[in-house]
LUMGU-629836 format. One line per field, with one value per residue (C-alpha): residue in three letters; residue number from 1; x, y, z. Coordinates in nm, 2 decimals. Layout:
<pts>
residuo <- c(ALA, ...)
num <- c(NUM, ...)
x <- c(X, ...)
y <- c(Y, ...)
z <- c(Z, ...)
</pts>
This chain:
<pts>
residuo <- c(MET, LYS, THR, PHE, LEU, LEU, LEU, GLY, SER, LEU, ASN, GLY, PHE, LEU, ALA, VAL, ALA, LEU, GLY, ALA, PHE, ALA, ALA, HIS, GLY, LEU, LYS, SER, ARG, LEU, SER, ASP, TYR, LEU, LEU, GLY, VAL, PHE, GLN, THR, GLY, VAL, GLN, TYR, GLU, MET, ILE, HIS, ALA, ILE, ALA, LEU, ILE, LEU, VAL, ALA, ILE, LEU, SER, LYS, TRP, TYR, PRO, ASP, SER, THR, TYR, LEU, VAL, TRP, ALA, GLY, TRP, SER, PHE, PHE, ALA, GLY, ILE, ILE, PHE, PHE, SER, GLY, SER, LEU, TYR, ALA, LEU, ALA, LEU, SER, ASN, VAL, ARG, VAL, LEU, GLY, ALA, ILE, THR, PRO, ILE, GLY, GLY, VAL, LEU, PHE, LEU, LEU, GLY, TRP, ILE, MET, LEU, ALA, ILE, HIS, GLY, TRP, LYS, SER, VAL, ALA)
num <- c(1, 2, 3, 4, 5, 6, 7, 8, 9, 10, 11, 12, 13, 14, 15, 16, 17, 18, 19, 20, 21, 22, 23, 24, 25, 26, 27, 28, 29, 30, 31, 32, 33, 34, 35, 36, 37, 38, 39, 40, 41, 42, 43, 44, 45, 46, 47, 48, 49, 50, 51, 52, 53, 54, 55, 56, 57, 58, 59, 60, 61, 62, 63, 64, 65, 66, 67, 68, 69, 70, 71, 72, 73, 74, 75, 76, 77, 78, 79, 80, 81, 82, 83, 84, 85, 86, 87, 88, 89, 90, 91, 92, 93, 94, 95, 96, 97, 98, 99, 100, 101, 102, 103, 104, 105, 106, 107, 108, 109, 110, 111, 112, 113, 114, 115, 116, 117, 118, 119, 120, 121, 122, 123, 124)
x <- c(0.00, 0.14, 0.02, 0.23, 0.54, 0.49, 0.43, 0.72, 0.96, 0.85, 0.88, 1.23, 1.33, 1.19, 1.36, 1.70, 1.64, 1.52, 1.80, 2.06, 1.87, 1.89, 2.26, 2.37, 2.11, 1.96, 2.26, 2.36, 2.00, 1.85, 1.94, 2.08, 1.75, 1.54, 1.79, 1.75, 1.37, 1.40, 1.63, 1.39, 1.13, 1.36, 1.46, 1.10, 1.00, 1.27, 1.19, 0.82, 0.90, 1.07, 0.77, 0.55, 0.77, 0.74, 0.36, 0.37, 0.58, 0.36, 0.05, 0.18, 0.14, -0.16, -0.37, -0.69, -0.54, -0.73, -0.47, -0.20, -0.41, -0.47, -0.10, 0.00, -0.24, -0.15, 0.22, 0.15, -0.07, 0.18, 0.45, 0.23, 0.13, 0.46, 0.73, 0.53, 0.46, 0.82, 0.94, 0.69, 0.79, 1.16, 1.12, 0.86, 0.95, 0.58, 0.57, 0.20, 0.27, 0.43, 0.08, 0.02, 0.32, 0.17, -0.12, 0.14, 0.30, -0.03, -0.08, 0.27, 0.18, -0.15, 0.04, 0.28, -0.01, -0.19, 0.12, 0.16, -0.20, -0.16, 0.15, -0.04, -0.34, -0.15, 0.07, -0.21)
y <- c(0.00, 0.33, 0.50, 0.29, 0.32, 0.70, 0.71, 0.48, 0.68, 1.01, 0.89, 0.74, 1.08, 1.25, 1.01, 1.08, 1.45, 1.46, 1.24, 1.48, 1.77, 1.61, 1.52, 1.86, 2.12, 1.99, 1.83, 2.15, 2.26, 1.95, 1.75, 1.40, 1.26, 1.47, 1.41, 1.03, 1.07, 1.25, 0.98, 0.71, 0.87, 0.88, 0.51, 0.40, 0.62, 0.46, 0.11, 0.16, 0.35, 0.04, -0.17, 0.06, -0.01, -0.38, -0.35, -0.17, -0.45, -0.73, -0.54, -0.59, -0.97, -0.96, -0.66, -0.78, -0.83, -0.64, -0.74, -0.56, -0.24, -0.25, -0.31, -0.02, 0.23, 0.10, 0.16, 0.51, 0.61, 0.46, 0.68, 0.99, 0.90, 0.74, 0.93, 1.25, 1.26, 1.19, 1.47, 1.71, 1.60, 1.64, 1.99, 2.13, 1.93, 1.91, 1.57, 1.50, 1.44, 1.12, 0.99, 0.98, 0.76, 0.43, 0.48, 0.48, 0.17, -0.02, 0.09, -0.05, -0.38, -0.39, -0.34, -0.62, -0.85, -0.77, -0.84, -1.18, -1.27, -1.19, -1.41, -1.69, -1.67, -1.63, -1.94, -2.16)
z <- c(0.00, -0.11, 0.20, 0.44, 0.22, 0.23, 0.60, 0.67, 0.45, 0.60, 0.95, 0.88, 0.74, 1.05, 1.29, 1.13, 1.12, 1.48, 1.60, 1.44, 1.59, 1.94, 1.90, 1.78, 1.88, 2.20, 2.37, 2.55, 2.62, 2.78, 3.08, 3.02, 3.13, 2.89, 2.61, 2.67, 2.66, 2.32, 2.19, 2.30, 2.09, 1.79, 1.83, 1.85, 1.56, 1.34, 1.43, 1.35, 1.03, 0.92, 1.04, 0.82, 0.52, 0.59, 0.60, 0.27, 0.11, 0.25, 0.13, -0.23, -0.18, 0.04, -0.08, 0.10, 0.44, 0.70, 0.96, 0.76, 0.74, 1.12, 1.18, 0.96, 1.12, 1.47, 1.40, 1.26, 1.55, 1.79, 1.65, 1.70, 2.06, 2.18, 2.00, 1.98, 2.35, 2.43, 2.20, 2.36, 2.71, 2.64, 2.49, 2.74, 3.05, 3.12, 3.30, 3.25, 2.88, 2.99, 3.06, 2.68, 2.60, 2.72, 2.47, 2.19, 2.35, 2.34, 1.98, 1.89, 2.06, 1.87, 1.55, 1.62, 1.72, 1.40, 1.20, 1.38, 1.32, 0.95, 0.94, 1.12, 0.89, 0.57, 0.63, 0.75)
</pts>
């Protein structure tokens, strides 16, 4: 699906750009803790950008798989909630934003479960 290839590519680009921004622009402005929070957001964004590209590739062979569609949208929403909340937390130091992060984590888990179900059903 072109949508997931586009989303995966754009999020991969953003993860690299934000990682470089953190390493060069934020290192002297954030505490080690908040810089680590930001870098965790970058790491998970990159991992799930690659997962979105995997969903796009699999969608070529399995265009009717509802599980792949659910996996892709779960990964994308997870990036927004998980990485987005960590970026906002690191830049603002508003701790309550950390309460949003687990929603993204659950969405990531849902995406991986949907991908596993697709694999189970497509092999069976």
